[in-house]
N, C-alpha and C positions, 0 to 999 in steps of 0.2 A: 583535470582528474589525475591523481598521482599514480604513476606506474608502481607496481610492486618491486621492491628492491631486496637485495640480499640482506639477511639479518640473522642474528643468533636466535632470536625469539620469534616464532611464528604464532599463529592463533588458530585454535580449534573453533570453527564457526559452524553453528547449526543452521543448515539451509533447508527449507521446506521444499524438497525436490519431488515433483509429481512422479507417480508411478514407481518410486524406488521401493524395492522389495527386500525384506530381510534375507541375508545370505547365511549359509551354514558357516559356523565358526571355522576360520582357517581357509575359506575359499578365496580365490583370487580372480578378479574379473576386471577387464578393461572396459571403461565406459566413457562416453562423451555426452555431457548433459547440456542440451541446447537452452534450457531455462536459465543457466548460470554461465553465460559466456565470459571469457576473459578478453578484454579489448586487445587487439593485435599489438598495439603500441606497448601496452603493459607486458604482454607476453614476450615481446622481443627484448624488453629491458630486464627480463626475469631469468636470463639464461644461467645465472649463477645461484639461483635460489634452489637449494637442494630438495626441500620437502615442506609440505604444509599438510597438517592433519585436519580432518573434518569429519563430522558425523552427519549422516543423512537419516531421516526417519520421520515418524509422525508422533505428535503428542499423544500420550496415554496409550501408546502401542510399543511393542518391542521393536527395536531398530538395530541397524547395523552400524558399527563403528567403521571408520574409513581412514586410511592413510593415503594421501594424494601425493604421488611422486611426480614432481614437475621435471619433464625432460623436453625443454622447449627447442624446437627446430623448425625453422621457416614459419614461425608464428603459430604452430600447432601445439596443442597441449593434451597429450594422452594422460588419462587419469586411471590409476590403479587402485582398486578397492581391496582392502584387507578387512574381512568382516569380523566384528566383535558384537556381542549382544549387550544392549542397554535397555533401560526402561525409564519412563517419565522424563524425557529429555525436553528441556525448554528450547524452542527453536531459535531463541535470540542469544543463547549462551555463548560466552567467549572465554576460552581457557588457554593460558600460555603453554607452549610445549618447547622443549629444547631440541633444536634442529641440528645440533652438533653431533648427536649420536649417529653411529653408522646406520642404524635402522631405528628411527624415532618410534618410541613405544607410545601407545595410547591406552590409558586406563579409562574405561567408560564411567563417566560421572553420573551416578544414579542419584538424582536430586529431586526434591519436590518442587513443583512450580512456585510454591510460596517461599522457598528458602532463598535468602540472599547469598550470593556467591560471586565469583568473578564475572558472571554474566551481568552484574549490575553496572559494569563499566560501559560507557558509551563506545560506539565504534570510533575509530580514529577519524579526526576531521582533516580533510585535505588542506594543504597549505593555502589554497585560494580562498577558503572561507574567512571572511573578515570579522565575524562576530560570533561569540559563543553565547547561546541563549540558555538561561537557567530554566531547567525543566523539573518540575516536581515529580514525585513518585506517582505511578499510574494506579488508578482505581478501576476495578472491573465493574462497570455500571450495568452491563447486561451479561448475565451468566447463562450460557447455553447448556451447561451441564444439568441445569434444572429441568430441561425440556425432555419429554418422553421420546423414546426411539433413537436417542443419540448414539455416539457423539456427533454434534453438529458444529459447524463453524459459520461465522458471519465474515464476509470479506468487505469489498467496497460498500460504503454505507453513507447515509445522510441523516442529519438532525435538523428538526424544524420545530419552532414553538407555536402553539395554537393560541387563539385569542384568550382562552381561559387560563393561560399560563402553563398548561401541560406541555411536555416535550414528547415528540414522536420520532422514533428511529426506524428507518427503512434500510435494508441491506441485502446483499446476496446471501442466500441461505442454502446450505448444502450439507449433506452427511459427509463425515470424515471417511476416507482420506480425500484430499482436495482433487477435484477434477473439474476444471473450468469449462470443459465442453458440455457437461451435463448440469450446469448451474441454471435452473429454470424457474426458481422461485425467489420472491422478495419477502423477507420477514418484516413484520410490523410490531414494534414494541413501544410501550408508553410509560412515561413517568409523570406523576402529578406534582413533583417537586419543581417549582419554577426557578429556584435559586441554584445555579450551577455550583456555587461554593458549598452547598449543603448536600451535593450528590455523594452517595456512598455505595458500597458494594451491593450490587443487585437492585439498584433503584429502578431500573426498567424491567417491566414484565411484558411478556408477549400478549398482544391483544387477544380478547376472548374468542374461542371457537374458530370458525372459518375466517374471521377477520385477522387472524394471526398471519395469514398469507395475503399480502396486499395485491400481488400480481403474479400470474403464472404465464410462462411462454406460450404463445399461440402459434403452432406450426402451420396452421392454415393460412396465415398471412405472411409466412416466411421467417418467423422468429425461430432461431435455432438454439438460443439460450437467452438469459436475462442477466445483464451486467450493470453494475455501477449506477444506481438511481441517484438523482439529485432532485430535491423537492424545494419549491419556492412559492410564496403567496403572491397572487396577482388577480385583479379583476374580481375580487370578492370570493375567489376560491383558490385551489391549489393545483400546481402543475408539477408533474414528475417527468424529467427527461432521463433517458436511459439508452443503453446499447442493446440491440436485439439480435445480434448475430447477422448472418447473411450467407450468401452463396459461397463466399470465401473471404480471406482476410483483406482483399482489395475491394470488397463490396460490403463493408461493414455498415450496418444501418443504425442511425440515431433516431429514436422515436420519442413520442410524447403521450402521456396519459394525464387525466385530470380528475379532481375530486372536489366535492362540496364540503366534506367533513373529515378528510384524512383517513377514513376507514374504508370507503368504497371507491374503487378506481375504475375508470373506463378509458379506453384508448381514444385519442382525438381523431385518429384516422387509422385505416388498415394499411396505409402507406407510410413509409418512413419520412421524416423531415428531409433527410438527405442520406446519401451513402458516401463513404470515403475509403481511402486505401490505408495500407500499413496497419491493419487491425485497429482502425480508428475506434476509440472507446473512451470511457470514463468522462462523460460530458458534465459540465457544470454551468449553471445559468447565473448571470448577474444583470441587474437592471440599472442603467445609467440614463437618467432623463427619460426621453421618449423611446430609447433604443434598448433592446435586449442584446447582450453579448453571450455567446456560447463558447466556452473553452473546452478543448478535448485533446486527448493524447493522439498524436499522429507524427510520422516522420516528415521531414521537410519537403521531400518530393519523391516521385517514383524513381528518379535517377540518382538522387542524393538522399539516401535513407538514414540520415543522422536522426537521432531521437529528438523530438520536439513537442511543442504544444501549439496547436492551431486555434484560431478563433474565427467566428462568423458573427454577423449582426442581423437583427430583424426588428421590425416595428410591431409585428403581430404574432410572433412565436411560430408562424407557419411557413412564411417565405423567408429564406435565408440567403445572405450574400455568399459570394465565393470566398473560400478560406484564405486567410493570411496567417503568417507565423508570428506568434507572440514570443516564442522561445525556440531557438535552434542551438543544439550542442555540437561538439566537435566530432571529428572523424572517428575517434575511438568509440563513439556511441552508436555506430551503424548497426542496426538490427532489423529484421523483417517486421518487428512489432513495436518499435519505438519504446523498448523496455526500460530505458533510463528516465522516462518522463511519465510514469503512470500516475493516475489519481491526481490530476492537476486541481488546485484549489486557489482561487484568487480572492483577496480581500484588501480593503483599504484601512490603514492605521497610521496615525501620526504623520499625515502628509505624504505617505508613500503607498504604493500598491505592492502587495506581496503575492508571490506565486510559489506554492510548494508542490513538489513532485516526489514520488517515491521511485528510487532507482534500485530495483531488486537485483540487477547484476552486481552491484557493489555491496549489497547487504539487504537482507529481507526487511530490515527496519531502517533503512537509510532514506530519510526524507530530507531533501535539500530545499532551502528557502532562498528565493531570488527576490530582489527588491528593485523597484524602479519608480520614477515619477510619471511614467507613461504606462497605462494599463495594457497597452498592446505591443510593447517593446521591452523585453527584459534582457539584461546582459547575460552572457553565457557563464559568467563567474558567479557561483552561489554566494549569497550574503551570509548564510548560516546553515546549520544542520541540526535536526532534532531526531529523536529516536521514536519512530512510528512507522507503521505500514498502513497504506490507504488512508492517509491523514485527512481529516476534516477539521475545520476550525470553527469554534463558537465563542461568543463573548458574553460575559455576565453584565448586570446592570451598571457595575462600576468600570466597565471597559476592560476587565482582565481577560486575557486570552487563554483558551484551552484547546488542546489538540487531541484527537482521538486516534486509536490504534486498534486494528483487528486483523483477521486472517486465519488461515488454516492452522490448527494447533493452539490457537490462543484462547479457546474456550469462552469466547464472547467478545464484547467490545469494551475497550478501556479508554480512560480519559486522564489527561495530565495537564496541569496548569503550566503555562510558559510565559516567561517575562519578556515581552517584546520591548524594544526601545520606545520610551515615551509612554509605556503602559502604566496603569495604576501600580504604585509601589506595594510590595509585600516582602515579608522577611523570608529569605531563602538561605538555607544552610548548604554547605558544600555537598552533603550527601544527597541533596535534592536535585543536583545538576545532572541532567540526562539520566535519570534513574529508570530502571527497567520495571516491567510489571512485577508485582509482588508474587 
């Protein structure tokens, strides 16, 4: 991971920071935001970087502009907020600003979510990335602005195709602004269009009536929230693995529900499959032969809390092996919640196994892709990077890959075609490379 270095041009990056409140114009406040830590190695290398500007706020709300003055000493990073008022800020927007000025000024960019602007540029790729993947423009396939009582957001989610060809979407569902501690529902949306290449704006609709909420947290069995469902077909019906919270971050529960029709879900047990530390979360199931593999976000160990992805195996989905690490990153990724390896997703393509993770401390939409010939051992150097948050991968009948994107402020779930090595060819213009949501 590349340390930040001194440069004449910095970037204004919109970060969806929880609990950020608008300030009065001209107010000055010093804050430290634990959701967006700067790796200590990068901080130490950044002693000459005078200033970086950023905006924090919520989509479709008035927000505060911010100028972050970096004064690095002993690895600490005080952040000073100079408030300005903005509206309709795209959380993924990137705007250059001249840092040579004595006091860098920030003009609030009031832009529509649909307008193309500097935010269409991808985040910078670290030098270690070996391949740049062509990524087409995103299409919002599930529009939460059409739902009553909003604004709503969908965060970590899953897509699965039923035998009749319809597609079903399940995901964290919560009212804006984002508050992960009170996310207790999974939304269920459906599309009858079986061909991913024909998906268009709003192709998914919430399931009718009470079926729109697939599952709600049950506090009587110890669930404190519901995070990150993943659905897969097996044994003639469907299984949903998810994170159900727990006593604390070092007792995070991974749980299982099942359904015969994708509309009605019941828990397999009142007990979790297992608990794990470091806010273990974002589980994902893969079937290989007679064994199930479950990948999930977790740091390497309780004594070495570098961000990573753990995996366990099972023959029956109930009894699971002890965990091993499929991916462990470097010391700069030490966090209490393994924040550099969120939303792991593993798939096989072209003779390789791929693992994607979202690294929110590096960027809200920073999804890194790792590649290996061993599904249980990925190198710590990423193969590539795509623009997405909480990315899931799906493939059409021709083998073309699509990556999804969602999160607070995104007004739904988006999808974008990505050209993987060895994938079916398609014409891609330069403007389609790592394009942002429209």
